PAZARO-839186 format. One record per residue (C-alpha): x, y, z; residue number from 0; chain; residue in one letter. Coordinates in nm, 3 decimals, m for minus. Layout:
! PAZARO-839186
        x        y        z   nr  kette  rest
        X        Y        Z  NUM      A     A
...
END
This chain:
! PAZARO-839186
        x        y        z   nr  kette  rest
   m0.356    3.408   m1.863    0      A     M
   m0.179    3.087   m1.750    1      A     A
    0.120    3.146   m1.526    2      A     K
    0.363    2.932   m1.727    3      A     T
    0.668    3.161   m1.764    4      A     E
    0.860    3.036   m1.457    5      A     P
    0.797    2.672   m1.562    6      A     F
    0.910    2.730   m1.922    7      A     D
    1.224    2.924   m1.812    8      A     L
    1.324    2.727   m1.506    9      A     Y
    1.182    2.377   m1.564   10      A     S
    1.510    2.208   m1.467   11      A     E
    1.517    2.396   m1.138   12      A     R
    1.168    2.291   m1.065   13      A     Y
    1.247    1.929   m1.135   14      A     E
    1.559    1.955   m0.910   15      A     A
    1.335    2.027   m0.610   16      A     W
    1.179    1.682   m0.638   17      A     F
    1.520    1.520   m0.645   18      A     E
    1.654    1.724   m0.352   19      A     K
    1.339    1.678   m0.146   20      A     H
    1.243    1.327   m0.238   21      A     S
    1.101    1.259    0.112   22      A     N
    0.860    1.548    0.091   23      A     L
    0.754    1.448   m0.264   24      A     Y
    0.697    1.087   m0.150   25      A     Q
    0.487    1.207    0.146   26      A     A
    0.262    1.414   m0.082   27      A     E
    0.224    1.122   m0.322   28      A     L
    0.141    0.888   m0.037   29      A     A
   m0.132    1.122    0.094   30      A     A
   m0.287    1.132   m0.251   31      A     I
   m0.265    0.753   m0.288   32      A     R
   m0.474    0.708    0.031   33      A     E
   m0.773    0.872   m0.134   34      A     I
   m0.706    0.791   m0.500   35      A     W
   m0.993    0.576   m0.634   36      A     P
   m0.880    0.219   m0.698   37      A     P
   m1.119    0.192   m0.998   38      A     D
   m0.985    0.495   m1.187   39      A     A
   m0.981    0.339   m1.535   40      A     H
   m0.975    0.672   m1.722   41      A     S
   m0.804    0.949   m1.535   42      A     A
   m0.686    1.299   m1.614   43      A     L
   m0.428    1.516   m1.441   44      A     E
   m0.500    1.887   m1.474   45      A     I
   m0.174    2.071   m1.473   46      A     G
    0.023    1.752   m1.525   47      A     V
    0.359    1.923   m1.523   48      A     G
    0.642    1.678   m1.593   49      A     S
    0.430    1.378   m1.481   50      A     G
    0.577    1.341   m1.130   51      A     R
    0.234    1.242   m0.990   52      A     F
    0.065    1.109   m1.305   53      A     A
    0.320    0.838   m1.375   54      A     V
    0.317    0.662   m1.031   55      A     P
   m0.066    0.686   m1.017   56      A     L
   m0.110    0.539   m1.365   57      A     G
   m0.259    0.853   m1.518   58      A     I
   m0.203    0.847   m1.892   59      A     R
   m0.366    1.178   m1.995   60      A     T
   m0.280    1.525   m1.885   61      A     G
   m0.350    1.884   m1.970   62      A     V
   m0.069    2.139   m1.936   63      A     E
   m0.021    2.498   m2.053   64      A     P
    0.363    2.503   m2.012   65      A     S
    0.540    2.385   m2.326   66      A     E
    0.857    2.276   m2.146   67      A     Q
    0.679    2.082   m1.878   68      A     M
    0.453    1.917   m2.138   69      A     A
    0.762    1.795   m2.321   70      A     L
    0.888    1.629   m2.007   71      A     K
    0.555    1.463   m1.942   72      A     A
    0.537    1.338   m2.296   73      A     E
    0.887    1.182   m2.249   74      A     A
    0.725    0.981   m1.969   75      A     Q
    0.465    0.838   m2.199   76      A     G
    0.180    1.071   m2.106   77      A     I
   m0.056    1.203   m2.363   78      A     R
   m0.052    1.579   m2.305   79      A     V
   m0.308    1.816   m2.442   80      A     V
   m0.225    2.187   m2.439   81      A     H
   m0.482    2.382   m2.234   82      A     G
   m0.575    2.546   m1.911   83      A     V
   m0.781    2.432   m1.619   84      A     A
   m1.052    2.689   m1.681   85      A     E
   m1.124    2.556   m2.033   86      A     A
   m1.047    2.194   m2.041   87      A     L
   m1.024    2.058   m2.396   88      A     P
   m1.229    1.748   m2.325   89      A     F
   m1.590    1.626   m2.355   90      A     N
   m1.839    1.622   m2.078   91      A     D
   m1.833    1.309   m1.851   92      A     S
   m1.514    1.181   m2.014   93      A     E
   m1.309    1.071   m1.711   94      A     F
   m1.356    0.853   m1.400   95      A     D
   m1.109    1.057   m1.196   96      A     S
   m0.916    1.380   m1.210   97      A     A
   m0.618    1.511   m1.022   98      A     L
   m0.483    1.860   m0.954   99      A     M
   m0.161    1.889   m0.753  100      A     V
   m0.053    2.242   m0.665  101      A     T
   m0.226    2.352   m0.990  102      A     T
   m0.506    2.527   m0.803  103      A     I
   m0.271    2.799   m0.682  104      A     C
   m0.165    2.892   m1.035  105      A     F
   m0.505    2.913   m1.214  106      A     V
   m0.655    3.245   m1.292  107      A     D
   m1.003    3.146   m1.169  108      A     D
   m1.019    2.861   m0.920  109      A     A
   m1.402    2.848   m0.923  110      A     N
   m1.417    2.804   m1.300  111      A     T
   m1.137    2.544   m1.289  112      A     A
   m1.330    2.335   m1.036  113      A     L
   m1.650    2.361   m1.237  114      A     H
   m1.458    2.242   m1.545  115      A     E
   m1.324    1.945   m1.354  116      A     A
   m1.680    1.863   m1.251  117      A     F
   m1.790    1.885   m1.616  118      A     R
   m1.537    1.639   m1.752  119      A     V
   m1.597    1.382   m1.481  120      A     L
   m1.850    1.096   m1.511  121      A     K
   m2.124    1.065   m1.252  122      A     P
   m1.966    0.918   m0.934  123      A     Q
   m1.626    1.043   m1.065  124      A     G
   m1.373    1.185   m0.818  125      A     S
   m1.156    1.498   m0.816  126      A     L
   m0.855    1.500   m0.594  127      A     I
   m0.688    1.837   m0.526  128      A     V
   m0.346    1.840   m0.365  129      A     G
   m0.218    2.174   m0.232  130      A     F
   m0.017    2.356    0.031  131      A     V
   m0.255    2.480    0.297  132      A     D
   m0.232    2.854    0.330  133      A     R
   m0.318    2.825    0.702  134      A     A
   m0.006    2.622    0.761  135      A     S
    0.338    2.766    0.846  136      A     E
    0.468    2.658    0.503  137      A     L
    0.165    2.814    0.335  138      A     G
    0.228    3.134    0.520  139      A     R
    0.585    3.135    0.406  140      A     Q
    0.494    3.066    0.038  141      A     Y
    0.227    3.346    0.057  142      A     S
    0.480    3.602    0.180  143      A     D
    0.593    3.803   m0.125  144      A     P
    0.924    3.873    0.046  145      A     A
    1.001    3.502    0.071  146      A     R
    0.830    3.369   m0.243  147      A     A
    1.037    3.173   m0.494  148      A     T
    1.029    3.241   m0.861  149      A     V
    0.762    2.972   m0.899  150      A     F
    0.523    3.104   m0.624  151      A     Y
    0.556    3.477   m0.651  152      A     R
    0.235    3.495   m0.866  153      A     D
    0.057    3.206   m0.696  154      A     A
   m0.264    3.235   m0.494  155      A     T
   m0.281    3.002   m0.199  156      A     F
   m0.600    2.874   m0.037  157      A     F
   m0.676    2.732    0.302  158      A     S
   m0.826    2.385    0.326  159      A     A
   m1.155    2.537    0.450  160      A     E
   m1.164    2.769    0.151  161      A     E
   m1.113    2.482   m0.093  162      A     L
   m1.379    2.273    0.078  163      A     C
   m1.628    2.549    0.018  164      A     R
   m1.522    2.591   m0.343  165      A     K
   m1.546    2.218   m0.414  166      A     L
   m1.895    2.217   m0.259  167      A     T
   m2.002    2.518   m0.459  168      A     A
   m1.878    2.344   m0.776  169      A     A
   m2.108    2.050   m0.706  170      A     G
   m1.880    1.805   m0.533  171      A     F
   m2.003    1.602   m0.232  172      A     H
   m1.866    1.363    0.029  173      A     D
   m1.537    1.544    0.078  174      A     L
   m1.257    1.355    0.243  175      A     I
   m0.908    1.478    0.327  176      A     A
   m0.560    1.356    0.410  177      A     R
   m0.281    1.569    0.544  178      A     Q
    0.097    1.520    0.570  179      A     T
    0.416    1.727    0.623  180      A     L
    0.319    1.785    0.984  181      A     I
    0.570    1.999    1.179  182      A     P
    0.790    1.802    1.425  183      A     A
    0.656    1.472    1.288  184      A     E
    0.796    1.218    1.049  185      A     S
    0.730    1.279    0.682  186      A     T
    0.580    0.927    0.675  187      A     D
    0.289    1.042    0.893  188      A     L
   m0.043    1.088    0.715  189      A     I
   m0.353    1.186    0.906  190      A     L
   m0.713    1.223    0.811  191      A     P
   m0.857    1.577    0.784  192      A     G
   m0.661    1.897    0.776  193      A     Y
   m0.536    2.167    1.009  194      A     G
   m0.204    2.016    1.109  195      A     K
   m0.026    1.930    0.785  196      A     G
    0.125    2.165    0.531  197      A     A
    0.018    1.947    0.245  198      A     F
   m0.349    1.851    0.206  199      A     V
   m0.519    1.618   m0.041  200      A     A
   m0.896    1.675   m0.076  201      A     L
   m1.129    1.440   m0.265  202      A     R
   m1.477    1.530   m0.380  203      A     G
   m1.728    1.311   m0.568  204      A     T
   m1.948    1.416   m0.854  205      A     R
   m2.306    1.279   m0.818  206      A     F
END
């Protein structure tokens, strides 16, 4: 069952985070941009939310289970289809690229979600997964039930190594990563790989 209740009830609070922490949001977006395919003519965001990442990346189609968040994305000009990551309402090989930002920690079955992303991508298509690394200090804080916010209390966080294994098991190859939000460093700093930054963007290619 999709974990939509906090986003339906507190969508304005969720949006306020992006306004209050604009520098963190911009850092996450910049990390994704570094590995976002330049030739992504038809792209999908899985768990599009309000469109915070889809709009600047030029993604025009999203899937979203939260009614309130979907309304916000539609107001940004995004075509939103109601659905969940584990059963994407799209045809096989329909998109050049797909994006999931923080979505992976809210799905019921991460393995199925990644296989579904693989299914809807064309050959040579790319999936980019952006997430808070559970192995980071921020990831440990978010994973602590005593410190979890209303949005993350039911979330399941993964380490970058775990998600690399899951992407490979789903059929993705040539994994590349970018990391940001590195403790004691400027939020502008983006490094290859993972292991230092709280936010990681992973890209895998479907062959």
